[in-house]
C-alpha positions as CSV (number, residue, x, y, z in Angstrom):
1,M,0.0,0.0,0.0
2,S,1.2,3.5,-0.8
3,S,2.0,5.8,2.1
4,L,-0.5,8.2,0.6
5,D,-4.0,6.8,-0.1
6,S,-7.1,8.4,-1.6
7,L,-8.1,9.9,1.8
8,G,-4.9,11.7,2.3
9,R,-3.5,9.3,4.9
10,F,0.2,9.4,5.7
11,D,2.6,7.5,7.9
12,G,5.8,9.0,9.3
13,F,4.5,12.4,10.3
14,E,4.0,14.0,13.7
15,L,2.1,17.0,15.1
16,I,4.3,19.2,17.3
17,C,2.7,21.4,19.9
18,C,4.6,24.0,21.9
19,I,2.9,26.0,24.7
20,V,4.9,29.2,25.4
21,N,4.4,32.6,27.1
22,C,2.5,35.3,25.1
23,G,4.8,36.8,22.5
24,Q,7.1,33.8,22.3
25,G,5.2,31.8,19.7
26,S,6.9,33.4,16.7
27,K,10.3,32.7,18.2
28,A,9.4,29.0,18.7
29,L,8.1,28.8,15.2
30,K,11.3,30.4,13.8
31,I,13.5,28.0,15.6
32,A,11.4,25.0,14.3
33,K,11.6,26.3,10.7
34,Q,15.4,26.7,11.1
35,N,15.4,23.0,11.9
36,G,13.3,21.8,8.9
37,V,9.7,22.5,9.8
38,K,7.9,24.1,6.9
39,G,5.4,26.2,8.9
40,G,2.8,26.2,11.7
41,T,-0.1,27.9,13.3
42,I,-0.1,30.0,16.5
43,C,-3.2,30.0,18.7
44,I,-4.0,31.9,21.9
45,G,-4.7,30.2,25.2
46,R,-4.6,30.7,28.9
47,G,-2.4,28.7,31.3
48,T,-3.8,27.6,34.7
49,V,-0.8,26.0,36.6
50,K,-1.1,27.1,40.2
51,S,1.8,28.7,42.1
52,R,1.7,30.5,45.4
53,F,4.3,33.1,44.2
54,L,2.2,33.8,41.1
55,E,-1.0,34.1,43.2
56,I,0.7,36.8,45.3
57,L,1.6,38.7,42.1
58,G,-1.9,38.1,40.6
59,L,-0.4,36.3,37.6
60,T,-2.0,32.9,37.8
61,D,-4.1,33.4,34.7
62,K,-1.4,33.9,32.1
63,R,-2.0,34.3,28.4
64,K,-0.2,31.6,26.4
65,E,0.5,30.9,22.8
66,I,0.1,27.5,21.3
67,V,2.3,26.7,18.3
68,I,1.0,23.8,16.2
69,M,3.2,22.2,13.4
70,I,3.1,19.1,11.3
71,T,6.3,17.5,9.9
72,E,8.2,14.3,9.4
73,K,9.1,12.3,12.5
74,E,12.8,12.8,12.2
75,T,12.4,16.5,11.6
76,A,9.9,16.7,14.5
77,K,12.4,15.3,17.0
78,K,15.2,17.6,15.8
79,A,12.9,20.7,15.9
80,M,11.5,19.9,19.3
81,E,14.9,19.4,20.8
82,A,16.1,22.7,19.3
83,V,13.1,24.7,20.5
84,S,13.3,23.1,24.0
85,Q,17.0,23.9,24.3
86,Q,16.9,27.4,22.9
87,M,13.8,28.4,24.8
88,A,15.0,26.7,28.1
89,F,12.0,24.4,28.5
90,Q,14.1,22.7,31.2
91,K,13.4,25.7,33.4
92,P,9.9,26.0,35.1
93,Y,7.4,28.3,33.4
94,H,9.5,28.6,30.2
95,G,7.3,26.4,28.1
96,I,6.0,22.9,27.3
97,G,6.4,20.8,24.2
98,F,5.0,17.5,23.0
99,S,4.4,15.6,19.9
100,F,2.2,12.7,18.7
101,S,1.7,10.7,15.5
102,V,-0.6,12.0,12.8
103,S,-2.4,9.6,10.5
104,N,-4.8,11.7,8.5
105,F,-4.6,15.3,7.4
106,I,-4.8,17.4,4.2
107,G,-2.9,20.3,2.7
108,T,0.5,18.5,2.9
109,K,1.8,18.8,-0.7
110,N,4.9,20.7,0.7
111,L,5.7,17.9,3.1
112,V,5.5,14.8,1.0
113,N,8.8,13.0,0.1
114,N,9.8,9.6,-1.2
115,N,11.2,8.3,2.0
116,I,7.9,7.8,4.0
117,K,7.4,4.2,5.1
118,S,4.3,2.2,4.4
119,N,1.5,1.7,6.8
120,G,2.9,-1.7,7.8
121,S,5.9,-0.2,9.5
122,K,3.9,0.8,12.6
123,K,3.3,-2.8,13.5
124,N,6.9,-3.3,14.5
125,E,7.1,-0.2,16.7
126,V,6.9,-0.5,20.5
127,N,4.8,2.2,22.0
128,Q,5.4,2.7,25.7
129,T,4.0,6.2,26.0
130,M,4.4,7.8,29.5
131,H,2.2,10.8,29.0
132,N,-1.2,11.6,27.5
133,A,-2.9,14.8,26.4
134,I,-6.6,15.0,27.5
135,F,-8.7,17.4,25.3
136,T,-12.1,18.5,26.6
137,V,-14.4,20.7,24.5
138,V,-17.2,22.4,26.5
139,E,-19.5,25.4,26.4
140,R,-17.8,28.7,27.0
141,G,-17.5,29.4,30.7
142,R,-17.1,25.7,31.7
143,A,-13.4,25.4,31.0
144,E,-12.5,26.5,34.6
145,D,-14.8,23.7,35.9
146,V,-12.9,21.2,33.8
147,I,-9.6,22.5,35.3
148,E,-10.9,22.4,38.8
149,V,-12.2,18.8,38.5
150,A,-8.9,17.7,36.8
151,T,-6.6,19.2,39.4
152,K,-8.6,17.6,42.2
153,S,-8.0,14.3,40.4
154,G,-4.2,14.9,40.3
155,A,-3.6,17.1,37.2
156,R,-1.2,20.0,37.8
157,G,-3.0,22.4,35.5
158,G,-3.9,22.9,31.8
159,T,-4.3,25.2,28.9
160,I,-7.6,26.8,27.9
161,I,-8.0,27.5,24.2
162,N,-10.7,29.9,23.1
163,A,-12.1,29.3,19.6
164,R,-12.4,32.6,17.8
165,G,-14.6,33.7,14.9
166,S,-15.8,37.1,13.5
167,G,-19.5,36.0,13.9
168,I,-21.4,33.5,16.0
169,H,-22.2,31.4,13.0
170,E,-18.6,31.0,11.9
171,T,-16.3,28.2,13.1
172,D,-12.6,27.7,13.7
173,V,-11.0,24.3,12.9
174,F,-8.6,22.6,15.4
175,F,-7.3,19.1,14.7
176,S,-9.8,18.8,11.8
177,M,-12.7,19.5,14.3
178,A,-15.1,22.4,13.7
179,I,-15.4,24.3,17.0
180,E,-18.0,27.0,17.4
181,P,-16.7,30.4,18.8
182,E,-18.7,30.0,22.0
183,K,-16.8,26.8,22.9
184,E,-13.7,26.4,24.9
185,M,-11.1,23.6,24.6
186,V,-9.0,22.5,27.6
187,M,-5.8,20.7,27.0
188,I,-4.3,18.8,30.0
189,L,-1.0,16.9,30.0
190,V,-0.7,14.0,32.5
191,E,1.1,10.8,33.2
192,S,-0.6,7.9,31.5
193,A,-1.3,6.2,34.8
194,M,-3.5,9.2,35.9
195,T,-5.4,9.6,32.6
196,E,-8.3,7.2,33.3
197,G,-9.1,8.7,36.7
198,I,-9.0,12.3,35.4
199,V,-11.1,11.5,32.4
200,N,-13.7,9.7,34.5
201,S,-13.9,12.7,36.9
202,I,-14.4,15.1,34.0
203,R,-17.0,12.9,32.4
204,E,-19.0,12.5,35.7
205,H,-18.9,16.1,37.0
206,L,-19.4,17.8,33.6
207,K,-22.0,15.3,32.6
208,I,-20.3,14.7,29.3
209,D,-22.6,11.8,28.4
210,E,-25.6,14.1,28.1
211,P,-26.2,15.6,24.7
212,G,-24.5,19.0,24.1
213,R,-22.5,18.9,27.3
214,G,-19.1,18.4,25.7
215,I,-16.5,16.1,24.1
216,V,-13.4,14.4,25.7
217,F,-10.7,12.7,23.7
218,V,-7.2,11.5,24.7
219,V,-4.0,11.1,22.6
220,D,-0.7,9.4,23.3
221,L,2.3,11.7,23.4
222,N,5.6,10.5,21.7
223,E,7.9,13.2,23.1
224,T,7.4,15.7,25.9
225,Y,9.6,18.6,27.1
226,G,9.2,21.0,30.0
227,L,6.9,18.8,32.2
228,Y,7.6,18.9,36.0
């Protein structure tokens, strides 16, 4: 089977996500492009990690920029290491980076090369992921509730992403999902062992199973930087 089928399915690509302080997104993207990434998208979010020092200063609700990029696996690892090193992700509050495999996306004509392995190559890979990203989409105003429930279940914090549009009938697209402007997306990074408990708590307290109350999905992370 070809590495590209009629649905636009690829193997050998990863989505890179870097969460940095406001104003640093362009720098992260520039570093990534210097290391082979073709381009990316910068979104606005809010960080919620708690700190007594930040509470005293009134800085617990900090604006964040989320840089999203798709590239080949080898390039992704090289770019992530460069961004992490040059932006000092090893220091607290300097940024977080992670990546995960992408199997289906469009608009990739500038990324395709002749060295992508076929679909069968994944069967031989051993995936022992240690972290997950939990994504929760809820009505605007409920994101803080998701964070509160998750932190009570062991999460250290999360990032709130506000979908934006020029009118209430327009939508933004994130991970190929249409999100109406009055929705909020919460992204929480946790150790894999904690994922089930946090997801169940969000599901129960936010009544996710009821129609129109929200969506929760989880992805495995291949590489993580800046987590403490």
